[in-house]
C-alpha positions as CSV (number, residue, x, y, z in Angstrom):
1,M,-0.4,0.3,-0.2
2,K,1.5,3.0,-1.0
3,N,2.0,6.4,1.2
4,V,-1.5,8.5,2.2
5,R,-1.9,11.5,0.4
6,A,-1.7,14.7,1.9
7,K,-5.2,16.3,1.9
8,K,-4.7,20.2,2.5
9,H,-8.7,20.2,4.0
10,L,-7.4,18.2,6.6
11,G,-4.1,20.5,7.2
12,Q,-2.2,17.2,6.9
13,H,1.7,17.8,7.2
14,F,3.2,14.4,7.8
15,L,6.2,14.5,10.0
16,N,9.4,12.3,8.3
17,D,12.1,12.5,10.6
18,E,12.3,9.8,13.2
19,G,14.3,11.0,15.4
20,I,11.8,13.9,16.0
21,A,9.2,11.5,16.1
22,K,10.8,9.9,18.8
23,K,11.8,12.5,20.9
24,I,7.8,14.2,20.5
25,A,6.7,10.2,21.9
26,G,9.0,10.2,24.7
27,S,8.2,13.9,25.9
28,L,5.0,12.0,27.5
29,M,5.6,11.9,31.3
30,N,3.2,10.1,32.4
31,N,3.6,6.5,31.2
32,N,1.4,4.3,33.1
33,T,-1.5,5.3,31.6
34,N,-4.1,5.3,28.5
35,V,-2.6,7.5,25.6
36,L,-4.9,8.7,22.9
37,E,-2.9,9.7,19.7
38,V,-4.7,11.8,18.2
39,G,-4.1,12.6,13.9
40,P,-1.7,9.7,13.5
41,G,-1.5,10.0,10.0
42,M,0.8,6.8,8.9
43,G,1.8,6.0,12.0
44,V,5.2,8.1,12.4
45,L,4.8,8.5,16.2
46,T,2.4,5.8,16.8
47,K,5.4,3.4,16.0
48,Y,7.2,5.1,19.2
49,L,4.1,4.9,21.5
50,L,3.6,1.1,20.9
51,D,7.1,0.8,21.9
52,K,6.3,2.7,25.4
53,E,5.8,-0.1,27.8
54,G,2.9,-0.2,30.4
55,I,0.6,1.9,27.6
56,N,-3.1,1.4,26.9
57,L,-2.9,3.2,23.3
58,K,-5.7,4.4,21.1
59,V,-5.7,6.5,18.5
60,V,-8.1,8.8,16.2
61,E,-8.2,9.7,12.8
62,I,-10.7,11.3,11.1
63,D,-8.8,10.6,7.3
64,V,-10.4,7.5,6.0
65,E,-7.0,6.4,4.0
66,S,-4.8,7.0,7.0
67,V,-7.1,4.9,8.6
68,A,-6.7,1.8,6.0
69,Y,-2.9,2.6,6.1
70,L,-2.5,2.0,10.3
71,K,-4.7,-0.6,10.1
72,K,-2.6,-2.8,7.3
73,H,0.7,-1.3,9.0
74,Y,-0.2,-1.7,12.8
75,P,-1.9,-4.3,12.9
76,Q,-1.4,-4.5,16.9
77,L,-3.6,-1.5,17.3
78,N,-6.3,-4.7,16.4
79,N,-9.6,-2.7,17.3
80,H,-7.9,0.6,19.2
81,I,-8.6,2.7,15.8
82,I,-11.2,5.0,15.9
83,S,-12.4,6.5,12.7
84,D,-13.7,9.4,14.2
85,D,-13.7,13.3,14.1
86,F,-11.9,14.2,17.6
87,L,-13.6,17.7,18.0
88,Q,-17.3,15.5,17.5
89,M,-16.5,12.7,20.2
90,D,-17.5,12.4,23.7
91,L,-14.6,11.5,25.3
92,N,-16.4,10.2,28.4
93,K,-17.5,7.5,26.4
94,L,-14.3,6.8,25.0
95,S,-12.6,5.5,28.5
96,K,-14.0,5.7,32.3
97,E,-10.4,6.4,33.1
98,Q,-8.1,9.3,33.0
99,F,-6.1,9.5,29.7
100,S,-3.4,11.5,27.9
101,I,-3.6,12.7,24.7
102,I,-0.4,13.3,22.0
103,G,-0.2,14.1,18.7
104,N,1.4,15.9,15.4
105,F,-2.2,18.6,15.5
106,P,-3.2,19.9,12.4
107,Y,-2.7,24.0,12.5
108,N,-6.4,24.4,11.4
109,I,-7.6,22.6,14.9
110,S,-4.9,22.8,17.0
111,S,-6.9,25.1,19.0
112,Q,-10.2,23.9,19.1
113,I,-8.5,20.8,20.2
114,F,-6.8,22.7,22.9
115,F,-10.6,23.7,23.9
116,K,-11.7,20.7,23.7
117,V,-9.8,19.3,26.1
118,L,-10.6,22.3,28.3
119,E,-14.1,20.7,28.5
120,Y,-12.5,16.9,29.8
121,K,-9.6,18.8,31.9
122,D,-10.6,16.3,35.0
123,K,-10.3,13.3,32.6
124,I,-7.3,14.3,30.9
125,P,-3.8,14.7,33.1
126,E,-1.6,16.0,30.1
127,V,-1.1,16.9,26.3
128,V,2.1,16.5,24.5
129,G,1.2,18.0,20.7
130,M,2.9,19.6,17.9
131,L,1.4,23.1,16.6
132,Q,1.6,25.8,14.7
133,K,4.7,27.3,16.2
134,E,3.3,30.7,16.6
135,V,0.0,28.8,18.3
136,A,3.0,27.2,20.6
137,E,4.2,30.4,22.0
138,R,0.7,32.1,22.6
139,L,-0.3,29.0,24.7
140,T,2.7,29.0,27.0
141,A,3.5,33.2,27.0
142,P,4.1,34.0,30.4
143,P,1.4,36.0,32.5
144,G,1.1,39.5,31.4
145,T,3.0,39.5,27.9
146,R,1.1,40.6,24.3
147,A,1.9,36.9,22.7
148,Q,-1.4,35.7,25.6
149,G,-5.0,35.3,24.6
150,I,-7.8,33.9,25.3
151,L,-6.7,30.2,25.0
152,S,-3.5,30.6,26.9
153,I,-5.5,32.3,29.9
154,F,-8.5,29.2,29.5
155,L,-5.2,26.2,29.5
156,Q,-3.1,27.9,31.9
157,A,-5.6,28.2,34.6
158,Y,-6.0,24.7,34.6
159,Y,-2.8,23.5,33.4
160,N,1.1,23.9,33.6
161,V,2.3,25.0,30.1
162,E,5.7,24.0,28.9
163,Y,7.1,24.8,25.2
164,L,9.6,22.2,24.9
165,F,11.3,22.4,21.1
166,T,11.0,23.6,17.5
167,V,10.5,22.0,14.6
168,P,11.6,23.0,10.9
169,E,9.9,22.8,8.1
170,H,11.6,21.3,5.6
171,V,11.0,17.8,8.0
172,F,7.6,17.4,7.0
173,T,5.7,15.9,3.6
174,P,4.8,18.4,2.5
175,P,6.6,21.3,4.3
176,P,4.5,23.9,6.0
177,K,5.2,27.4,5.2
178,V,6.0,28.2,9.2
179,K,7.4,26.0,11.8
180,S,5.8,24.2,14.2
181,G,6.3,23.8,18.1
182,V,6.1,21.1,20.8
183,I,4.4,22.0,23.9
184,R,3.8,20.0,27.2
185,V,0.6,20.8,29.2
186,T,0.2,19.4,32.8
187,R,-3.3,19.4,35.1
188,N,-2.8,21.9,38.0
189,N,-4.3,21.4,41.6
190,V,-6.9,23.8,40.8
191,Q,-10.2,21.6,41.5
192,K,-12.4,24.9,40.9
193,L,-11.2,28.4,40.4
194,D,-11.7,31.0,43.6
195,C,-14.7,32.6,41.8
196,D,-17.4,32.7,39.5
197,E,-15.9,30.4,36.6
198,K,-18.6,31.8,34.4
199,L,-18.4,34.7,34.9
200,F,-14.3,34.2,34.9
201,A,-14.5,33.1,31.1
202,R,-17.2,35.7,29.9
203,I,-14.6,38.6,31.3
204,V,-11.4,36.9,29.5
205,K,-13.3,36.2,26.5
206,T,-14.7,40.2,26.3
207,G,-11.4,41.6,27.4
208,F,-9.5,40.0,24.5
209,N,-12.4,40.7,22.2
210,Q,-11.2,44.1,22.3
211,R,-7.6,43.6,23.5
212,R,-6.2,47.3,22.4
213,K,-8.7,48.7,25.1
214,T,-8.5,49.2,28.8
215,L,-10.4,46.6,30.6
216,S,-12.8,49.6,32.1
217,N,-13.6,50.3,28.3
218,S,-13.9,46.7,26.9
219,L,-15.6,45.7,29.7
220,K,-18.5,48.3,29.6
221,S,-20.9,45.5,28.0
222,I,-20.9,44.2,31.8
223,P,-23.2,45.2,34.2
224,F,-21.2,45.9,37.2
225,N,-21.0,48.8,39.9
226,R,-18.9,51.1,37.7
227,E,-18.4,53.9,40.4
228,K,-15.8,51.5,41.8
229,V,-13.7,50.5,38.8
230,M,-10.9,53.7,40.1
231,Q,-10.6,51.5,43.3
232,M,-8.2,49.1,40.9
233,E,-5.8,49.8,38.9
234,V,-6.4,46.8,36.9
235,F,-9.0,48.4,34.9
236,G,-6.3,50.9,33.5
237,K,-4.7,47.7,32.1
238,R,-5.2,45.8,28.8
239,P,-6.0,42.2,29.0
240,E,-2.8,41.1,27.8
241,Q,-1.3,42.4,31.3
242,L,-2.9,40.1,33.2
243,G,-2.0,37.1,34.6
244,V,-4.5,33.7,35.7
245,K,-4.3,35.4,39.2
246,E,-5.2,38.9,38.3
247,F,-8.1,37.6,36.0
248,V,-9.1,35.8,39.3
249,A,-9.0,39.2,41.4
250,L,-10.8,40.9,38.5
251,T,-13.8,38.4,38.9
252,Q,-14.4,38.5,42.8
253,F,-14.0,41.7,42.1
254,I,-16.6,42.3,39.5
255,Q,-18.9,39.9,41.4
256,A,-18.8,41.2,44.4
257,N,-20.3,44.8,42.8
258,M,-22.7,43.1,39.8
259,L,-25.5,45.1,39.8
260,H,-29.1,42.6,39.2
């Protein structure tokens, strides 16, 4: 069976550097666990994951051609190949236990994958993923830096995030136009934020949707007692100047001064 043809609409770029594949697979810290590989393609990561002891591996692949390739070349996966769209899956039905996620994520859905992870944050203790370098840097941006965005705040609220290494363009078929970055996120000890989590999400989204404005201007749509705005200097800042802790404190303040 010939190699799988990369499909542009699926954002497929097949990694062809075995050393990098082995390094990505080796970046999973939690070895004795269930692992789900998202978008295995032709199995460049899969082969190294299968070599790991103590791992119960499942793979999910939306591309029918890739599924056929995997079934032929990795018969040891048996019934562990799931032909489905990861973004549409009910992950509670996948496993009753926790599981880690790994993959060379398609650039066009990498952010959506992490939003999905957040929906199941108590189910997923660890993610190792390769994505567009710019997005990887954004997700791992330290608090108070301009690279931060909505997803970086949400992710860093519940996970520790690390930028591991950069991957050049030429090690893919076809080569993408940009570099890639590999990140690892591991669940922290925060079970619940010390504030109203729905209000927290609303404040973060509202702030970053008008990120050039100060928070006193961008949060005008949220009904709270604005006479007390000047009591906190945070309202004079832009959203990228805040980290998770500052957004939690801001949410607490607004929550205490909501107009009903």
